[in-house]
C-alpha atoms as one frame of an Amber mdcrd trajectory, in Angstrom:
protein
 242.984 220.045  21.531 240.809 217.487  19.755 244.203 215.263  19.622 243.824
 215.645  23.674 240.092 214.990  24.282 240.750 211.650  21.895 243.489 210.755
  23.878 241.541 211.690  27.173 238.582 209.170  25.975 241.079 206.395  25.053
 242.733 206.716  28.697 239.276 206.051  30.845 239.933 204.034  33.410 237.846
 200.484  33.666 238.420 199.529  37.054 235.276 200.924  38.571 233.394 198.776
  36.009 235.213 195.886  36.633 234.847 196.101  40.418 231.082 196.732  39.798
 231.024 193.864  37.529 232.529 191.853  40.349 230.337 193.267  43.141 227.514
 192.581  41.100 229.118 188.795  40.412 229.766 188.732  44.084 226.305 189.471
  45.071 224.885 187.393  42.986 226.997 184.409  44.062 226.245 185.221  47.287
 222.500 185.461  46.909 223.103 182.116  44.895 224.814 180.683  47.977 222.222
 182.235  50.364 219.714 180.534  48.168 221.412 177.404  47.943 221.624 177.485
  52.183 217.943 178.331  52.503 217.130 175.203  50.314 219.388 173.324  52.052
 217.517 174.382  55.587 214.076 174.321  53.939 215.387 170.820  52.452 216.869
 169.808  55.635 213.779 170.574  57.325 211.434 168.666  55.009 213.981 165.383
  55.149 213.811 165.777  59.084 209.648 166.167  58.624 210.042 163.235  55.892
 212.307 160.734  58.665 209.739 161.666  61.468 206.938 160.880  59.367 208.723
 157.843  57.811 209.343 156.912  61.638 205.772 157.639  62.742 204.573 155.507
  59.370 206.814 152.646  60.715 205.644 152.928  64.071 201.860 152.465  62.499
 203.179 149.735  60.627 204.548 147.989  63.285 201.101 148.287  65.433 199.230
 147.479  62.139 201.484 144.490  61.699 201.105 143.796  65.565 196.881 144.455
  65.066 197.314 141.910  62.050 199.188 139.064  63.961 196.714 139.756  66.730
 193.468 139.537  64.366 195.268 136.619  62.495 195.552 134.888  66.069 191.698
 135.832  66.683 190.825 134.498  63.557 192.644 131.423  63.858 190.746 131.039
  67.296 187.550 131.812  65.760 188.277 129.722  63.165 189.077 126.902  65.877
 185.689 127.832  67.447 183.890 127.926  64.561 185.402 124.467  64.012 184.462
 122.955  67.534 181.066 124.869  67.289 180.493 123.011  64.097 181.560 119.759
  65.446 179.274 120.592  68.413 176.459 121.079  66.229 177.002 118.066  64.477
 176.890 116.192  67.691 173.982 118.182  68.536 172.173 117.583  65.364 173.060
 114.037  66.127 171.954 113.980  69.254 168.927 115.591  68.184 167.986 112.860
  65.755 168.508 110.310  68.542 166.132 111.849  70.913 164.043 112.776  68.014
 163.851 109.064  67.321 163.579 108.104  70.685 160.510 110.418  71.151 159.412
 109.451  68.292 159.670 105.551  69.638 158.426 106.497  73.342 155.506 108.113
  71.435 154.287 105.002  69.614 155.214 103.260  72.675 152.567 105.550  74.736
 150.022 105.078  71.909 150.491 101.108  72.070 150.298 101.674  75.860 147.378
 103.593  75.721 145.465 101.424  72.984 146.692  98.426  75.746 145.237 100.298
  78.360 142.161 101.395  76.879 141.410  97.737  75.749 142.624  96.804  79.379
 139.758  99.206  80.510 137.232  97.760  78.469 138.105  94.383  79.462 137.732
  95.421  82.927 134.611  97.652  82.316 133.418  94.536  80.733 134.532  92.358
  83.384 133.249  94.357  86.224 129.528  94.535  84.194 130.022  90.841  84.331
 131.011  90.348  87.673 127.969  92.632  88.580 125.746  90.029  86.841 127.105
  87.028  88.159 127.141  88.274  91.766 123.428  89.679  91.394 122.729  85.812
  89.637 124.536  84.097  92.453 122.818  86.425  95.279 119.351  85.440  93.696
 120.344  81.818  93.599 121.652  82.559  97.313 118.159  83.260  98.212 116.710
  80.871  96.634 119.037  78.351  98.181 118.262  79.733 101.533 114.316  79.123
 100.675 115.373  75.888  99.729 117.488  75.384 103.012 114.492  76.562 104.959
 111.982  74.376 102.980 114.199  71.473 103.655 114.538  72.241 107.133 111.011
  72.611 108.060 110.558  68.833 105.635 113.014  67.474 107.777 111.138  68.218
 111.165 108.014  67.206 109.835 109.337  63.856 108.639 111.208  63.650 111.841
 107.864  64.031 113.952 106.127  61.628 111.593 109.021  59.223 112.238 108.564
  59.786 115.608 104.825  59.172 115.320 105.409  56.299 113.283 107.981  54.723
 115.348 105.799  54.998 118.265 102.973  53.323 116.182 105.266  50.631 115.535
 106.342  50.198 118.796 102.854  50.025 120.145 101.958  47.435 117.238 104.955
  45.455 118.559 103.605  45.763 122.364 100.058  44.690 120.976 101.630  41.627
 118.834 103.653  40.793 122.040 100.781  41.127 124.770  98.451  39.103 121.927
 100.982  36.507 121.296  99.571  35.652 118.018  98.738  37.447 115.212  97.284
  37.147 112.038  98.609  37.522 108.693  96.910  40.675 108.310  98.664  42.561
 111.161 101.973  41.113 110.191 102.003  42.512 106.688 100.814  45.928 108.607
 103.535  45.742 110.505 105.840  44.844 107.436 104.519  48.026 105.624 105.005
  50.119 108.726 108.836  48.871 108.982 109.127  49.530 104.971 107.743  52.606
 105.380 109.755  53.703 108.394 113.078  52.248 106.670 111.950  54.524 103.289
 111.368  57.593 105.798 114.745  57.466 107.268 116.364  57.240 103.733 114.422
  60.261 102.833 115.809  61.903 105.848 119.368  61.029 105.275 118.975  62.238
 101.744 117.326  65.218 102.836 120.151  65.708 105.185 122.884  65.207 102.598
 121.078  67.674 100.585 120.620  70.229 103.184 124.581  69.506 103.783 125.391
  70.325 100.158 123.299  73.225  99.741 124.910  74.815 102.997 128.226  74.234
 101.746 127.122  75.325  98.365 125.770  78.703  99.952 129.132  79.120 101.518
 131.256  78.847  98.216 129.003  81.137  96.714 129.646  83.782 100.010 133.335
  83.337  99.419 133.115  83.795  95.457 130.688  86.852  96.304 133.418  88.329
  98.861 136.163  87.645  96.286 134.077  89.630  93.620 133.217  92.286  95.752
 137.067  92.877  96.557 137.538  92.932  92.922 135.098  95.124  92.519 136.521
  97.400  94.958 140.013  97.104  93.759 138.615  97.908  90.434 136.774 100.874
  91.652 140.084 102.080  93.608 141.689 101.759  90.401 139.492 104.211  88.534
 139.380 106.315  91.406 143.237 106.255  91.104 142.959 107.235  87.479 140.912
 110.123  87.736 143.167 111.177  90.858 145.916 111.234  88.139 144.058 113.177
  85.740 143.140 115.771  88.164 146.819 116.127  89.255 147.742 116.140  85.646
 144.845 119.336  85.027 145.621 121.173  88.050 149.402 121.029  87.164 148.804
 122.315  84.153 146.357 124.907  84.954 148.839 126.198  87.139 151.533 126.756
  84.784 148.766 128.005  82.553 147.324 130.988  84.887 150.786 131.130  86.502
 151.352 132.027  90.304 148.884 134.246  91.190 147.828 135.249  94.799 143.748
 135.653  93.828 144.225 131.926  92.292 145.217 128.955  94.262 144.821 125.408
  94.979 143.148 124.449  98.589 142.954 120.731  98.973 141.428 119.337  95.805
 140.247 121.970  94.200 141.166 125.125  92.106 139.971 128.404  93.880 139.327
 131.825  91.802 138.596 134.419  94.224 135.094 136.302  93.163 137.194 139.725
  92.262 138.979 137.588  89.608 135.797 137.040  87.559 133.007 139.097  88.879
 131.958 142.791  89.812 130.749 143.332  93.289 127.127 142.140  93.544 126.902
 140.777  90.086 127.150 137.419  88.363 128.397 138.505  84.873 131.856 137.637
  83.962 134.398 140.299  83.387 137.141 140.368  80.485 139.674 139.488  82.558
 137.735 136.233  84.090 136.428 135.237  80.715 140.234 135.237  79.943 141.274
 133.354  83.167 138.343 130.801  82.226 139.123 130.508  78.668 142.740 129.068
  79.710 141.015 126.809  82.142 138.388 125.497  79.320 141.403 125.263  77.053
 143.582 122.984  79.533 140.651 121.405  80.506 140.089 119.866  76.776 143.248
 118.984  76.234 143.587 116.945  79.345 139.806 115.486  78.886 140.455 113.900
  75.406 143.055 111.563  77.165 140.808 110.466  80.070 138.971 107.240  79.174
 135.200 107.356  78.094 134.582 104.546  81.154 135.527 107.164  83.693 132.724
 109.398  84.395 133.932 112.521  85.626 132.696 115.909  85.954 133.860 119.302
  86.582 132.190 120.878  89.835 131.736 124.395  90.139 131.119 125.811  93.486
 129.381 129.334  94.309 130.509 130.627  97.488 129.576 134.196  98.917 130.656
 136.014 102.149 128.121 136.577 105.014 127.055 140.160 104.040 123.265 140.073
 103.256 122.345 141.105  99.420 118.759 141.925  98.744 118.390 143.133  95.424
 115.588 142.313  93.003 118.021 139.713  90.799 119.432 138.321  94.023 116.992
 138.346  97.114 119.650 136.330  99.178 123.186 135.006  98.577 121.932 131.555
  97.688 120.608 133.460  94.145 124.068 135.205  93.970 126.721 131.792  94.520
 124.075 129.981  92.325 123.910 132.536  89.426 127.839 133.055  89.329 128.404
 129.222  89.400 125.912 128.986  86.494 127.595 131.918  84.774 131.373 130.141
  84.810 129.027 126.948  83.790 127.792 128.265  80.684 130.901 130.328  80.091
 132.914 126.817  79.921 129.844 125.018  77.435 130.531 128.273  75.295 134.377
 127.222  74.954 133.578 123.575  73.954 133.344 121.636  77.359 130.392 119.249
  76.838 127.393 120.389  79.336 126.839 116.807  80.689 130.261 117.186  82.174
 129.424 120.114  84.215 127.798 120.611  87.436 126.953 124.221  89.303 126.224
 124.586  92.828 125.432 127.558  95.028 126.629 127.358  98.668 125.977 131.026
  99.837 127.781 132.132 102.721 127.573 128.668 104.814 130.949 127.068 103.926
 133.383 130.090 104.662 137.174 129.540 104.551 137.540 131.797 107.493 135.287
 132.671 110.222 136.698 136.205 110.908 134.349 139.241 110.477 136.765 141.393
 108.594 137.637 142.610 104.681 139.972 140.081 104.356 138.168 137.294 105.392
 135.087 138.154 103.524 137.533 138.516 100.458 138.724 134.946 100.959 135.272
 133.870 101.269 133.956 135.348  98.161 135.146 132.715  95.949 134.677 130.214
  92.923 135.541 126.305  93.770 136.411 124.238  90.579 136.813 120.365  90.960
 137.682 117.599  88.779 135.611 114.489  90.342 133.314 111.409  89.526 129.394
 111.916  89.077
């Protein structure tokens, strides 16, 4: 039995184990194949995603390359623009230097012209003064000559009357001599003396006539010279007036630029007009802050222009105060006369405090008697309440 059990043990079937081993091997192989397939699938997916990423990167690289080319083109264009701007800047700098040189030359020429003009003005002023003295001297001489002419005329009339008397006496003596037919030696001498006196009187009359004619010719020449000097004086005065008008125009032009275009500050004729509301409160002659600012600009402009006005031009800045027709009766201002004058004086004092010479300032009050608008409404009253400033001669 022991032998039979041993045989039974030795004859055990191994096929199921082999089958199990094969099955396990097959399972392992299938697992490995599945893992391989999955790996291939995921690798394919990863590779396809990478291809898409690479394509996307290629597109981005192409776009970046295109942008780079555009930027290079822009950079080149900017470089060209910078080069052109540099060239234009160099030409502008050269032009500016040339303009600066021209401006310097123009300023030096202007200074020379100003100096020449000042010298010419001084010479003209000296000539005018000398002409005035010459005219006065010649007028005095002319008056003296007229007196001499009158004296000579009276003397000639007297001599002619004497000559007539002497002629009558001579004729009477000759008649007496003819009638008597005999004349003594003494009478003959008297007749000869009378003849000599008559000849001397005639010579004196001739000399006086020549002197009278010479005096009249001299008087006519002096009158012509006086007329010529008067014309020259009028021309000089007209040039001074024109010169002052030029400075007045420059002053008003600069003042318009400084103050700007404002409806309450305007030019009327040859004067600058400030509405009173700009400078003063109602019924007051005290300058407000806004008015002080406007007048300060006016003073600065006037001082700038006045530095170029020649000293021989006797100019003044006239400040005229005007009110409306509405009456005012206060302790400080009993009437519009006092209010208009006080406002003009306040403006003059402020301009003096800003450096304008007091001898160049004139303040006047016109009350309501020189209106710009005769109507009876608030707009007309507002227009008539004003301060007028005029650059003129004294």
